[in-house]
Kinemage of the C-alpha trace (Angstrom):
@kinemage 1
@onewidth
@group {chain A} dominant
@subgroup {mainchain}
@vectorlist {calphas} color= white
{ca met a 1} P 0.096 0.072 0.490
{ca leu a 2} L 2.914 2.449 0.674
{ca lys a 3} L 5.600 1.209 -1.241
{ca asn a 4} L 4.778 3.527 -4.524
{ca leu a 5} L 4.308 6.483 -1.824
{ca pro a 6} L 7.451 8.959 -3.492
{ca leu a 7} L 6.015 8.601 -6.945
{ca lys a 8} L 2.624 9.218 -6.398
{ca leu a 9} L 3.417 12.537 -4.333
{ca gly a 10} L 6.044 12.932 -7.581
{ca val a 11} L 2.560 12.828 -9.716
{ca ile a 12} L 0.976 15.030 -7.412
{ca ala a 13} L 3.752 17.433 -7.267
{ca ala a 14} L 3.932 17.523 -11.113
{ca ile a 15} L 0.558 17.711 -12.027
{ca thr a 16} L -0.236 20.720 -9.322
{ca val a 17} L 2.996 22.467 -11.071
{ca leu a 18} L 1.918 22.022 -14.900
{ca ala a 19} L -1.673 23.321 -13.721
{ca ile a 20} L 0.038 26.347 -12.362
{ca val a 21} L 1.780 27.000 -15.018
{ca ala a 22} L -0.825 26.822 -17.539
{ca phe a 23} L -3.023 29.793 -16.020
{ca thr a 24} L -0.413 32.004 -14.515
{ca pro a 25} L -0.477 34.417 -15.074
{ca pro a 26} L -4.142 34.708 -15.452
{ca ser a 27} L -4.746 37.744 -17.134
{ca arg a 28} L -3.085 36.872 -20.174
{ca lys a 29} L -4.037 32.675 -19.844
{ca val a 30} L -7.267 32.741 -18.987
{ca his a 31} L -10.054 33.810 -21.596
{ca leu a 32} L -12.870 35.994 -20.212
{ca gly a 33} L -16.171 35.568 -21.827
{ca leu a 34} L -18.365 38.477 -22.358
{ca asp a 35} L -20.092 39.002 -19.550
{ca leu a 36} L -17.042 39.146 -16.994
{ca gln a 37} L -14.718 41.156 -19.656
{ca gly a 38} L -17.302 43.072 -21.386
{ca gly a 39} L -17.720 43.866 -25.305
{ca val a 40} L -20.511 43.435 -27.735
{ca his a 41} L -23.790 40.974 -28.238
{ca leu a 42} L -25.080 40.857 -31.547
{ca val a 43} L -27.772 38.940 -33.092
{ca leu a 44} L -28.448 39.115 -36.834
{ca ala a 45} L -30.676 37.801 -39.129
{ca val a 46} L -29.790 36.147 -42.597
{ca gln a 47} L -32.222 37.203 -45.457
{ca thr a 48} L -32.485 33.878 -46.507
{ca asp a 49} L -35.024 34.809 -49.344
{ca asp a 50} L -31.774 36.468 -51.256
{ca ala a 51} L -30.115 33.317 -51.272
{ca val a 52} L -33.364 31.130 -52.608
{ca arg a 53} L -33.724 34.478 -54.971
{ca leu a 54} L -30.019 34.432 -56.258
{ca glu a 55} L -30.243 30.397 -56.606
{ca thr a 56} L -33.128 30.713 -59.108
{ca glu a 57} L -31.366 33.850 -60.785
{ca thr a 58} L -28.116 31.762 -61.454
{ca val a 59} L -29.732 28.622 -62.707
{ca ser a 60} L -32.033 30.360 -64.822
{ca glu a 61} L -29.160 32.315 -66.578
{ca gln a 62} L -27.355 29.150 -66.928
{ca val a 63} L -30.572 27.788 -68.892
{ca arg a 64} L -30.698 30.466 -71.125
{ca gln a 65} L -26.875 30.646 -71.687
{ca ala a 66} L -27.031 26.960 -72.475
{ca leu a 67} L -29.914 27.200 -75.139
{ca lys a 68} L -28.544 30.057 -76.680
{ca asp a 69} L -25.092 27.980 -77.084
{ca lys a 70} L -27.472 25.558 -78.848
{ca gly a 71} L -28.835 28.425 -81.117
{ca met a 72} L -32.193 28.547 -79.332
{ca thr a 73} L -32.851 31.793 -78.446
{ca val a 74} L -35.199 31.996 -75.456
{ca thr a 75} L -35.771 34.785 -72.792
{ca thr a 76} L -36.057 33.974 -68.840
{ca lys a 77} L -37.763 35.472 -66.358
{ca pro a 78} L -36.778 34.594 -62.818
{ca ala a 79} L -38.773 35.502 -59.643
{ca ala a 80} L -38.530 34.275 -55.991
{ca lys a 81} L -38.621 30.738 -56.272
{ca glu a 82} L -39.147 30.065 -59.825
{ca phe a 83} L -38.196 30.973 -63.394
{ca thr a 84} L -40.178 31.589 -66.806
{ca val a 85} L -38.365 29.942 -69.745
{ca glu a 86} L -40.509 32.095 -72.804
{ca gly a 87} L -39.825 32.041 -76.446
{ca val a 88} L -39.386 27.765 -77.182
{ca pro a 89} L -39.847 27.159 -80.810
{ca ser a 90} L -42.400 25.073 -81.657
{ca gly a 91} L -41.902 21.110 -82.235
{ca ser a 92} L -38.320 21.695 -80.239
{ca asp a 93} L -39.553 20.441 -76.663
{ca gln a 94} L -37.428 17.550 -76.808
{ca gln a 95} L -34.431 19.315 -77.710
{ca phe a 96} L -35.640 21.825 -75.052
{ca arg a 97} L -35.881 19.045 -72.001
{ca ala a 98} L -32.379 17.575 -73.212
{ca ile a 99} L -30.429 20.841 -72.909
{ca val a 100} L -32.539 21.727 -69.731
{ca asp a 101} L -32.897 19.148 -67.549
{ca pro a 102} L -29.159 18.488 -66.062
{ca leu a 103} L -28.843 21.590 -65.727
{ca val a 104} L -31.940 22.378 -63.575
{ca asn a 105} L -30.460 18.896 -61.470
{ca gln a 106} L -33.796 17.492 -60.491
{ca ser a 107} L -33.899 20.605 -58.327
{ca tyr a 108} L -36.840 22.500 -60.263
{ca asp a 109} L -40.528 21.011 -60.920
{ca arg a 110} L -40.899 21.715 -64.664
{ca asp a 111} L -44.482 22.714 -65.602
{ca pro a 112} L -45.906 23.968 -69.105
{ca gly a 113} L -47.166 27.351 -69.291
{ca pro a 114} L -48.582 29.529 -72.212
{ca ser a 115} L -47.546 28.357 -75.932
{ca gly a 116} L -43.960 28.044 -76.261
{ca ser a 117} L -43.094 28.595 -72.653
{ca tyr a 118} L -42.160 26.530 -69.224
{ca val a 119} L -42.548 27.666 -65.503
{ca phe a 120} L -39.722 26.001 -63.285
{ca arg a 121} L -40.443 25.839 -59.838
{ca met a 122} L -37.449 25.135 -56.782
{ca lys a 123} L -38.812 22.144 -54.965
{ca pro a 124} L -39.900 22.541 -51.199
{ca asn a 125} L -36.717 20.325 -49.937
{ca val a 126} L -34.362 22.519 -52.238
{ca glu a 127} L -35.498 25.859 -50.953
{ca val a 128} L -35.298 24.320 -47.015
{ca thr a 129} L -31.694 23.427 -47.796
{ca thr a 130} L -31.086 26.589 -49.891
{ca arg a 131} L -31.935 28.503 -46.809
{ca ser a 132} L -30.331 26.499 -44.149
{ca asp a 133} L -26.864 26.527 -46.618
{ca ala a 134} L -27.435 30.104 -46.418
{ca val a 135} L -27.052 30.195 -42.483
{ca thr a 136} L -24.066 28.303 -42.170
{ca gln a 137} L -22.255 29.551 -45.218
{ca ala a 138} L -22.988 33.386 -43.209
{ca ile a 139} L -22.057 31.735 -40.079
{ca leu a 140} L -18.413 30.710 -41.175
{ca thr a 141} L -17.833 33.560 -43.138
{ca ile a 142} L -18.644 35.571 -39.878
{ca glu a 143} L -16.337 33.312 -38.298
{ca arg a 144} L -13.253 34.421 -40.551
{ca arg a 145} L -14.121 37.898 -40.412
{ca val a 146} L -13.951 37.975 -36.431
{ca asn a 147} L -10.796 35.846 -36.041
{ca glu a 148} L -9.284 38.318 -38.675
{ca leu a 149} L -10.406 41.083 -36.289
{ca gly a 150} L -8.396 39.667 -33.447
{ca val a 151} L -11.383 39.028 -30.960
{ca ser a 152} L -10.180 36.845 -28.358
{ca glu a 153} L -12.627 34.343 -27.999
{ca pro a 154} L -15.757 34.845 -29.928
{ca thr a 155} L -19.201 33.082 -29.524
{ca ile a 156} L -20.240 32.895 -32.896
{ca gly a 157} L -23.403 30.370 -33.859
{ca pro a 158} L -27.232 29.629 -34.920
{ca tyr a 159} L -29.464 31.380 -32.168
{ca gly a 160} L -33.357 30.832 -31.919
{ca thr a 161} L -36.308 28.792 -33.185
{ca ala a 162} L -36.650 30.932 -36.333
{ca gly a 163} L -33.759 28.837 -37.911
{ca asp a 164} L -32.375 31.909 -39.508
{ca gln a 165} L -30.854 33.973 -37.117
{ca ile a 166} L -27.284 34.131 -35.802
{ca ile a 167} L -25.354 35.135 -32.311
{ca val a 168} L -22.266 37.034 -32.189
{ca gln a 169} L -20.623 38.008 -29.010
{ca leu a 170} L -17.284 39.547 -29.187
{ca pro a 171} L -15.490 40.190 -25.781
{ca gly a 172} L -13.280 42.959 -25.464
{ca leu a 173} L -14.293 44.487 -28.372
{ca lys a 174} L -13.491 48.051 -28.515
{ca asp a 175} L -14.340 49.433 -31.964
{ca val a 176} L -18.221 48.313 -32.491
{ca ala a 177} L -19.077 50.556 -35.378
{ca arg a 178} L -16.130 49.387 -37.718
{ca ala a 179} L -16.532 45.189 -36.645
{ca lys a 180} L -20.350 45.923 -37.788
{ca asp a 181} L -19.820 47.070 -40.826
{ca ile a 182} L -17.258 44.224 -41.628
{ca ile a 183} L -19.253 41.764 -40.439
{ca lys a 184} L -22.247 42.795 -42.247
{ca ser a 185} L -20.198 43.584 -45.559
{ca thr a 186} L -21.280 41.517 -48.133
{ca ala a 187} L -18.483 41.697 -50.228
{ca leu a 188} L -19.919 40.656 -53.172
{ca leu a 189} L -16.554 40.569 -56.158
{ca glu a 190} L -17.535 40.090 -59.914
{ca ile a 191} L -15.370 40.981 -62.929
{ca lys a 192} L -17.519 41.491 -65.882
{ca leu a 193} L -16.923 42.245 -69.786
{ca val a 194} L -17.997 45.751 -70.320
{ca val a 195} L -20.117 46.299 -73.597
{ca ala a 196} L -20.649 50.154 -73.428
{ca gly a 197} L -20.060 52.811 -71.272
{ca pro a 198} L -19.426 54.491 -68.925
{ca leu a 199} L -21.729 57.080 -70.041
{ca gly a 200} L -23.452 59.969 -67.633
{ca asp a 201} L -27.265 58.835 -67.652
{ca glu a 202} L -28.844 55.348 -68.477
{ca ala a 203} L -31.111 56.418 -71.323
{ca ser a 204} L -27.470 57.285 -73.318
{ca leu a 205} L -26.078 53.993 -72.523
{ca leu a 206} L -28.941 52.225 -73.835
{ca gln a 207} L -29.721 54.338 -76.583
{ca ser a 208} L -28.260 51.625 -79.578
{ca tyr a 209} L -30.271 48.722 -77.662
{ca gly a 210} L -34.163 50.651 -78.302
{ca gly a 211} L -33.723 51.949 -74.695
{ca gln a 212} L -33.804 48.220 -73.367
{ca val a 213} L -31.425 46.180 -71.542
{ca pro a 214} L -30.612 42.884 -73.380
{ca ala a 215} L -31.319 39.566 -71.731
{ca asp a 216} L -27.719 38.914 -71.176
{ca met a 217} L -26.775 41.850 -69.818
{ca glu a 218} L -27.192 44.328 -66.805
{ca val a 219} L -26.491 48.126 -66.156
{ca val a 220} L -24.141 48.889 -63.139
{ca gln a 221} L -23.022 52.374 -62.155
{ca gly a 222} L -19.952 53.542 -60.895
{ca thr a 223} L -18.022 57.110 -60.541
{ca gln a 224} L -15.593 59.122 -62.564
{ca gly a 225} L -13.581 61.973 -62.128
{ca thr a 226} L -11.710 62.575 -58.934
{ca gly a 227} L -12.245 65.257 -55.505
{ca ser a 228} L -14.990 67.795 -56.480
{ca ala a 229} L -15.232 66.646 -59.978
{ca val a 230} L -16.309 63.120 -58.944
{ca thr a 231} L -19.737 61.880 -61.581
{ca arg a 232} L -21.615 59.355 -61.621
{ca ser a 233} L -21.389 57.032 -64.712
{ca phe a 234} L -23.215 54.046 -66.130
{ca tyr a 235} L -22.250 51.223 -68.264
{ca leu a 236} L -23.633 47.900 -69.780
{ca val a 237} L -22.079 44.869 -68.755
{ca arg a 238} L -22.293 41.375 -69.211
{ca lys a 239} L -24.606 39.640 -66.749
{ca val a 240} L -22.542 36.560 -66.334
{ca ala a 241} L -19.060 37.299 -64.541
{ca ala a 242} L -16.369 36.365 -66.252
{ca val a 243} L -14.377 35.755 -62.354
{ca thr a 244} L -15.822 36.410 -59.334
{ca gly a 245} L -15.139 36.115 -55.193
{ca arg a 246} L -15.340 32.591 -55.265
{ca asp a 247} L -12.298 32.472 -57.409
{ca leu a 248} L -10.186 34.417 -55.237
{ca arg a 249} L -7.153 32.642 -52.833
{ca asn a 250} L -5.892 35.841 -51.139
{ca ala a 251} L -6.389 39.329 -51.092
{ca arg a 252} L -4.309 42.333 -49.264
{ca ala a 253} L -3.953 46.013 -48.852
{ca thr a 254} L -1.646 47.720 -51.220
{ca val a 255} L -0.821 50.772 -53.137
{ca asp a 256} L -1.495 51.360 -56.790
{ca glu a 257} L 1.068 53.094 -59.413
{ca tyr a 258} L -0.131 56.605 -57.850
{ca asn a 259} L 1.101 55.188 -53.878
{ca gln a 260} L -2.400 55.356 -53.624
{ca pro a 261} L -4.439 52.643 -51.251
{ca ala a 262} L -5.629 49.796 -53.064
{ca val a 263} L -6.514 46.145 -52.853
{ca ser a 264} L -4.427 43.257 -54.533
{ca phe a 265} L -6.001 40.041 -54.944
{ca thr a 266} L -4.713 36.343 -55.744
{ca leu a 267} L -6.995 33.809 -58.180
{ca asn a 268} L -6.898 30.209 -57.521
{ca gly a 269} L -6.048 28.005 -60.221
{ca glu a 270} L -9.606 28.021 -61.576
{ca gly a 271} L -9.974 31.807 -61.822
{ca val a 272} L -6.320 32.036 -63.564
{ca ser a 273} L -8.041 29.609 -66.252
{ca lys a 274} L -10.576 32.015 -66.350
{ca phe a 275} L -9.217 35.020 -66.312
{ca ser a 276} L -6.623 34.087 -69.154
{ca arg a 277} L -9.365 33.260 -71.241
{ca val a 278} L -11.264 36.215 -70.892
{ca thr a 279} L -8.410 38.588 -71.488
{ca thr a 280} L -7.261 36.900 -74.258
{ca glu a 281} L -10.630 36.459 -76.521
{ca asn a 282} L -11.566 40.544 -75.306
{ca val a 283} L -8.169 42.408 -75.761
{ca gly a 284} L -8.963 45.952 -76.684
{ca lys a 285} L -12.179 45.778 -74.516
{ca gln a 286} L -12.890 46.933 -70.659
{ca leu a 287} L -13.020 44.753 -68.007
{ca ala a 288} L -14.927 46.017 -65.011
{ca ile a 289} L -14.238 45.230 -61.155
{ca ile a 290} L -17.487 45.197 -59.763
{ca leu a 291} L -17.855 45.366 -55.549
{ca asp a 292} L -21.060 44.819 -54.448
{ca arg a 293} L -22.729 46.089 -57.686
{ca gln a 294} L -20.722 49.522 -58.155
{ca val a 295} L -18.146 49.680 -60.367
{ca gln a 296} L -14.752 50.059 -58.806
{ca ser a 297} L -12.272 50.667 -61.998
{ca ala a 298} L -12.577 49.694 -65.943
{ca pro a 299} L -9.358 49.281 -67.110
{ca val a 300} L -8.811 48.221 -71.086
{ca ile a 301} L -7.324 44.991 -71.300
{ca glu a 302} L -4.323 45.913 -73.277
{ca thr a 303} L -2.913 42.098 -73.427
{ca pro a 304} L -3.715 39.081 -72.258
{ca ile a 305} L -3.490 38.396 -68.894
{ca pro a 306} L -2.408 34.893 -67.735
{ca ser a 307} L -1.148 36.287 -64.409
{ca ala a 308} L -3.105 34.947 -61.128
{ca glu a 309} L -2.976 38.254 -59.606
{ca ala a 310} L -4.977 41.413 -60.310
{ca arg a 311} L -5.670 44.893 -58.648
{ca ile a 312} L -9.172 47.309 -57.180
{ca thr a 313} L -8.484 50.736 -57.324
{ca gly a 314} L -10.297 53.623 -56.230
{ca arg a 315} L -11.076 56.635 -53.736
{ca phe a 316} L -10.097 54.255 -50.588
{ca thr a 317} L -8.649 55.417 -47.104
{ca gln a 318} L -5.856 52.921 -46.025
{ca gln a 319} L -8.779 51.606 -43.508
{ca glu a 320} L -11.358 51.076 -45.809
{ca val a 321} L -8.633 49.415 -48.063
{ca asn a 322} L -7.732 47.243 -44.924
{ca asp a 323} L -11.649 46.179 -44.350
{ca leu a 324} L -11.705 45.431 -48.216
{ca ala a 325} L -9.195 42.994 -48.132
{ca leu a 326} L -10.372 41.184 -44.593
{ca val a 327} L -13.706 40.791 -46.326
{ca leu a 328} L -12.335 39.562 -49.770
{ca arg a 329} L -10.239 36.719 -48.042
{ca ser a 330} L -13.348 35.662 -45.753
{ca gly a 331} L -15.557 35.187 -48.504
{ca ala a 332} L -19.034 37.068 -49.762
{ca leu a 333} L -21.940 36.353 -47.561
{ca pro a 334} L -24.474 34.161 -49.537
{ca ala a 335} L -27.359 36.935 -48.330
{ca ser a 336} L -27.580 40.031 -46.559
{ca leu a 337} L -28.074 40.503 -42.850
{ca thr a 338} L -30.267 42.712 -40.788
{ca tyr a 339} L -29.601 43.487 -37.072
{ca leu a 340} L -32.113 42.339 -34.281
{ca glu a 341} L -30.370 43.290 -31.481
{ca gln a 342} L -27.057 45.086 -30.049
{ca arg a 343} L -26.032 45.056 -26.289
{ca glu a 344} L -23.227 46.220 -25.082
{ca val a 345} L -21.550 45.023 -21.620
{ca gly a 346} L -19.177 47.329 -20.183
{ca pro a 347} L -15.842 46.115 -18.411
{ca thr a 348} L -17.019 47.520 -14.734
{ca leu a 349} L -19.825 45.305 -14.512
{ca gly a 350} L -17.327 42.369 -15.843
{ca ala a 351} L -14.780 43.320 -13.082
{ca asp a 352} L -17.638 43.560 -10.448
{ca ser a 353} L -18.994 39.646 -11.246
{ca ile a 354} L -15.403 38.555 -11.209
{ca arg a 355} L -14.393 40.067 -7.764
{ca glu a 356} L -17.807 38.988 -6.527
{ca gly a 357} L -17.637 35.068 -7.908
{ca val a 358} L -13.942 35.300 -6.478
{ca met a 359} L -15.709 36.409 -3.339
{ca ala a 360} L -18.419 33.559 -3.394
{ca ser a 361} L -15.894 30.608 -4.276
{ca val a 362} L -13.521 31.474 -1.392
{ca thr a 363} L -16.044 32.250 1.139
{ca gly a 364} L -17.778 28.528 0.044
{ca leu a 365} L -14.418 27.158 0.275
{ca ala a 366} L -14.178 28.674 3.814
{ca leu a 367} L -17.187 27.343 5.452
{ca val a 368} L -16.602 24.012 3.926
{ca thr a 369} L -13.469 24.079 5.186
{ca ile a 370} L -14.316 25.013 8.826
{ca phe a 371} L -17.099 22.208 8.910
{ca met a 372} L -14.780 19.490 8.157
{ca phe a 373} L -12.462 20.823 10.817
{ca val a 374} L -15.082 20.498 13.089
{ca tyr a 375} L -16.447 17.402 12.135
{ca tyr a 376} L -13.372 15.123 10.750
{ca arg a 377} L -11.274 16.623 12.860
{ca leu a 378} L -7.256 16.591 11.141
{ca ser a 379} L -8.980 14.451 8.247
{ca gly a 380} L -10.572 18.042 7.670
{ca leu a 381} L -7.291 19.113 6.103
{ca asn a 382} L -6.973 16.359 3.874
{ca ala a 383} L -10.359 17.393 2.455
{ca phe a 384} L -9.077 21.010 1.719
{ca val a 385} L -6.199 19.877 0.127
{ca ser a 386} L -8.314 17.575 -1.913
{ca val a 387} L -10.832 20.473 -2.920
{ca ala a 388} L -7.810 23.436 -3.406
{ca leu a 389} L -6.135 20.908 -5.488
{ca asn a 390} L -9.256 20.314 -7.397
{ca leu a 391} L -9.721 24.028 -8.623
{ca ile a 392} L -5.994 24.413 -9.506
{ca ile a 393} L -6.495 21.317 -11.674
{ca leu a 394} L -9.709 22.978 -13.045
{ca leu a 395} L -8.526 26.502 -13.984
{ca gly a 396} L -5.174 24.913 -15.265
{ca ser a 397} L -7.624 22.377 -17.486
{ca met a 398} L -9.100 25.552 -18.770
{ca ala a 399} L -6.319 27.600 -19.576
{ca tyr a 400} L -4.554 24.853 -21.019
{ca val a 401} L -7.074 24.255 -23.879
{ca gly a 402} L -8.194 27.624 -24.058
{ca ala a 403} L -11.777 27.388 -22.656
{ca val a 404} L -13.924 30.744 -21.901
{ca met a 405} L -14.475 31.666 -18.599
{ca thr a 406} L -17.804 33.035 -18.086
{ca leu a 407} L -20.161 33.866 -15.013
{ca pro a 408} L -22.336 30.333 -15.257
{ca gly a 409} L -18.496 28.920 -15.438
{ca ile a 410} L -17.939 30.523 -11.979
{ca ala a 411} L -21.080 29.170 -10.639
{ca gly a 412} L -19.402 25.771 -11.723
{ca phe a 413} L -16.059 26.401 -10.091
{ca ile a 414} L -18.620 26.663 -6.776
{ca leu a 415} L -20.563 23.753 -7.700
{ca thr a 416} L -17.003 22.165 -7.773
{ca ile a 417} L -16.545 22.998 -4.349
{ca gly a 418} L -19.622 20.927 -3.353
{ca met a 419} L -18.792 17.834 -5.663
{ca gly a 420} L -15.378 17.921 -4.135
{ca val a 421} L -16.986 17.898 -0.143
{ca asp a 422} L -19.362 15.282 -1.517
{ca ser a 423} L -17.038 12.802 -2.094
{ca asn a 424} L -14.619 13.045 0.632
{ca val a 425} L -17.605 12.710 2.612
{ca leu a 426} L -18.716 9.438 1.258
{ca ile a 427} L -14.686 8.277 1.307
{ca phe a 428} L -14.399 9.144 5.104
{ca glu a 429} L -17.895 7.936 6.755
{ca arg a 430} L -16.800 4.394 4.825
{ca ile a 431} L -13.423 4.465 6.707
{ca arg a 432} L -15.294 5.304 9.885
{ca glu a 433} L -17.507 2.546 9.271
{ca glu a 434} L -14.373 -0.016 9.006
{ca leu a 435} L -12.908 1.940 11.803
{ca glu a 436} L -15.641 0.944 13.875
{ca asn a 437} L -15.675 -2.747 12.740
{ca lys a 438} L -12.257 -3.014 14.549
{ca lys a 439} L -10.014 -2.881 11.517
{ca ser a 440} L -6.513 -1.486 11.684
{ca ala a 441} L -6.259 2.447 10.105
{ca arg a 442} L -4.097 0.798 7.264
{ca gln a 443} L -7.423 -1.695 6.379
{ca ala a 444} L -9.832 0.976 7.258
{ca val a 445} L -8.527 3.543 4.773
{ca ser a 446} L -7.954 0.965 1.807
{ca ala a 447} L -11.273 -0.830 2.431
{ca gly a 448} L -12.745 2.808 2.339
{ca phe a 449} L -11.319 3.649 -0.945
{ca ser a 450} L -11.822 0.799 -2.326
{ca arg a 451} L -15.127 -0.157 -1.688
{ca val a 452} L -16.439 4.327 -2.863
{ca phe a 453} L -14.227 4.182 -5.790
{ca trp a 454} L -17.056 2.772 -7.981
{ca thr a 455} L -19.640 4.892 -6.194
{ca ile a 456} L -17.880 8.335 -6.953
{ca val a 457} L -17.083 6.843 -10.897
{ca asp a 458} L -20.957 6.007 -11.171
{ca thr a 459} L -22.021 9.850 -9.662
{ca his a 460} L -19.438 11.578 -12.225
{ca val a 461} L -20.001 9.585 -15.200
{ca ala a 462} L -23.825 10.338 -14.922
{ca ser a 463} L -23.266 13.907 -14.134
{ca leu a 464} L -20.915 14.166 -17.347
{ca ile a 465} L -23.716 12.754 -19.055
{ca ala a 466} L -25.561 15.511 -17.893
{ca ala a 467} L -22.960 18.302 -18.786
{ca ala a 468} L -21.980 16.471 -22.543
{ca phe a 469} L -25.905 17.130 -23.442
{ca leu a 470} L -25.905 20.773 -21.734
{ca phe a 471} L -23.004 21.569 -23.883
{ca gln a 472} L -24.565 20.098 -27.069
{ca phe a 473} L -27.829 21.572 -26.948
{ca gly a 474} L -27.390 24.843 -24.696
{ca thr a 475} L -26.560 28.048 -25.601
{ca gly a 476} L -23.456 30.414 -24.893
{ca pro a 477} L -24.029 30.784 -20.843
{ca ile a 478} L -25.147 27.068 -20.514
{ca arg a 479} L -22.146 25.931 -22.816
{ca gly a 480} L -19.417 28.231 -20.257
{ca phe a 481} L -20.856 26.162 -17.241
{ca ala a 482} L -21.132 22.892 -18.648
{ca thr a 483} L -17.501 23.163 -19.955
{ca thr a 484} L -16.266 24.204 -16.045
{ca leu a 485} L -19.082 21.143 -15.016
{ca val a 486} L -16.650 18.895 -17.285
{ca phe a 487} L -13.096 19.606 -16.226
{ca gly a 488} L -14.458 20.023 -12.442
{ca leu a 489} L -15.882 16.156 -12.517
{ca leu a 490} L -12.648 14.655 -14.505
{ca ser a 491} L -10.573 16.787 -11.913
{ca asn a 492} L -12.330 15.846 -8.963
{ca val a 493} L -12.181 12.419 -9.364
{ca phe a 494} L -8.771 12.399 -9.448
{ca thr a 495} L -8.047 14.640 -6.498
{ca ala a 496} L -10.838 12.665 -4.204
{ca val a 497} L -9.592 9.043 -5.518
{ca phe a 498} L -5.681 9.532 -5.897
{ca val a 499} L -4.955 12.965 -3.902
{ca ser a 500} L -6.799 12.166 -0.857
{ca arg a 501} L -5.728 8.941 -0.455
{ca thr a 502} L -2.026 9.647 -0.981
{ca leu a 503} L -2.131 11.974 1.899
{ca phe a 504} L -3.655 9.591 4.124
{ca glu a 505} L -1.218 7.366 3.104
{ca phe a 506} L 1.582 9.684 3.975
{ca val a 507} L 0.151 10.273 7.121
{ca leu a 508} L -0.198 6.546 8.242
{ca ser a 509} L 3.182 5.893 6.934
{ca arg a 510} L 4.651 7.733 9.955
{ca lys a 511} L 2.627 5.601 11.890
{ca pro a 512} L 3.079 1.621 12.899
{ca ala a 513} L 1.511 -1.118 10.857
{ca gly a 514} L -1.003 -2.459 13.308
{ca ala a 515} L -1.938 1.370 14.067
{ca thr a 516} L -6.029 1.774 15.128
{ca glu a 517} L -5.996 5.550 15.648
{ca leu a 518} L -7.179 7.647 12.972
{ca ser a 519} L -8.008 11.389 13.024
{ca ile a 520} L -11.530 10.974 11.431
């Protein structure tokens, strides 16, 4: 029983030192949540109708272009969840279906409309998936943007039961307005061929087209001039983008040939292929760089460009190009966002919560220690050391994995004290029973720990299952409590069974082998 005592004491000392090193200094190693550090709490709604509409518009344009390539000129009219194809030549229904069916990919129901037309309606399951994917993609995009802002331990995830809301908690954030602009920025980058323009008004731009925008084109706005001479201009561009933000590999802030702030972006392999092809086939034409439906620049293609790098220039400040590069790197949002709720938590409230939480923990530990000393005499010291070491290991574990400390987490600390005391009470009472049965002190300690061990394991496993469900299905505060509870349960098994028993063995090593007295 006592032969491995030095090794056990060494293990306890090593774990204690590692735990202390892990959370020292606490100001840098322990990550505080929004309720303790202060910051901003946002609830956003994803306009999933935008994602459904964009999907319908994309598919309808693909259908129109595919039919045009096969010599069949039609008109497509996209709506919210459906699009209509008009002008299908009579007698070509079979050819029409052979071209279109692979494109709709069983995502749309096709119904015949008036003569020479078809209506394609998005299937209900596809609509649900599209909306769900939009929320998921928005969460991932916001995560990438917030991480580049340098916010420590942000909380970003689904919120509520509506299915289209996102919660964003940013502890310690100072510039709330900038963060909101970056989070909400759509950052839709498109590079499109310019057909006509720039001109000062839309009517002049469309004069040669009978005042109507051709089906495969669209009008976008931009600006010309500098300083006080800035004027609005209009461009007629191809509706289908040659390159989009999805083809970006990276983006960074830089300067142009006039030493003005600009954004350089690098294309991925597919983007390079697209960019090279469009510049090779359209030398002498303009290529508009469009950001969020606004033309930023429209340079002339002088030679084919096989390079993977391009640049966005315009009237930007240095902060604007830094933010633009950030949102381009993180990708465009699949749909627009609306802020439903904003709450700012001041650091003073967090400091008060920390102070009161620490005071509650210390007070609870002190009162428990007094009770254990009164009721179990010197063995109460064993319980105090076990519980105190439990808290040290718990704090070190949380710091080591980077878990966030929240106000409910402090409540988990206090609960850990109670669980530690409960385990020690079970052990001590069992040892007392063994001593009353006239066993020696060493036999009583050995039997007490052996017979209580599975009881402790059983109760802790049941609590771990409950904590796992709290973490899986709970929101931010509940998950903070569950995190502390999990680490507290694991460290409590170690301290109550291993540390407490080792301390008893250390005391018994100084007594005769047959001693029956034990201060308990």
